[in-house]
N, C-alpha and C positions, 0 to 999 in steps of 0.2 A: 628301805627297799627290801623286797622279799627275796628268798633264795630261789624262786622259780625262774626258769628261763623265759624271758618275755616273748621269745619267738616260737615257742611250742604251740601247736594247734590245740584248740579247746573244742569241746563238744557243744558249746553254746551256739544257738542259732536255730532258725526254723528247719523243720524236717522237709525234705524234698516232696514235691507234689507227686502222688501216685499216678502212674500212667497206664494206659491200656496196652497189654502185651500183644505180641503177634498172634498168639493162640486165641485171644478173646476179641480180636478186631472184627468189626462189622462195617457195613456201608456207612452207618451213622457215626461210628466211633472208630476211625482208622488207628492203626498201631502208632503209639507215641503221643496220642492226645491225652489230655488230663482225664482221669477217671472221674465220673460224676460222684458227688459226695454220698448220695443215697444209693448208688449202685443199682438203680432200677433198670428194668428191661426197656429198650426203646419202644416207642409207640408202634402199634400194629399198622402194617401197610394195608391200604384199601385194596381188596382183590379186584375191584372193578373201577379203575380211575376214569374210564370212558364216560361214566355217568356224570362225574363232575365236569368233564369237558363239555358234554352235551348241555348240561344246565348252564354253564357259563356262556355258551354260544346262544342258547335260547334267551338268557337274560340280556345279552348284548343286542339281540335282535329286537326284543321288546323295548329296550331303551332307545334304540335308533328310531323305531316307529313312533314312539312317544315324542321324541324331539322333533321328528319330521312333522307331526301334527301340530306341535306348538309353533313351528316356523310358518306353517300355512296360515294359522290363525292370526299371526301378527301382521301379515301382509294383505289381509282382506280389507 
């Protein structure tokens, strides 16, 4: 048996995960969340999101018209 006290804490073990501090917090990385490993900046936000909403609406409209035409063909 060694002379060391078996109840003394050791420095063995993993390092704690680095977290985002209150000064570095953003919408995408709130304070307290794990900091990304590469520490890259978040993706840029689209300044005109209404374009994507309009495209989604137009795509849904085209899909609905296409499905409507398929339904009419089946019942002829």
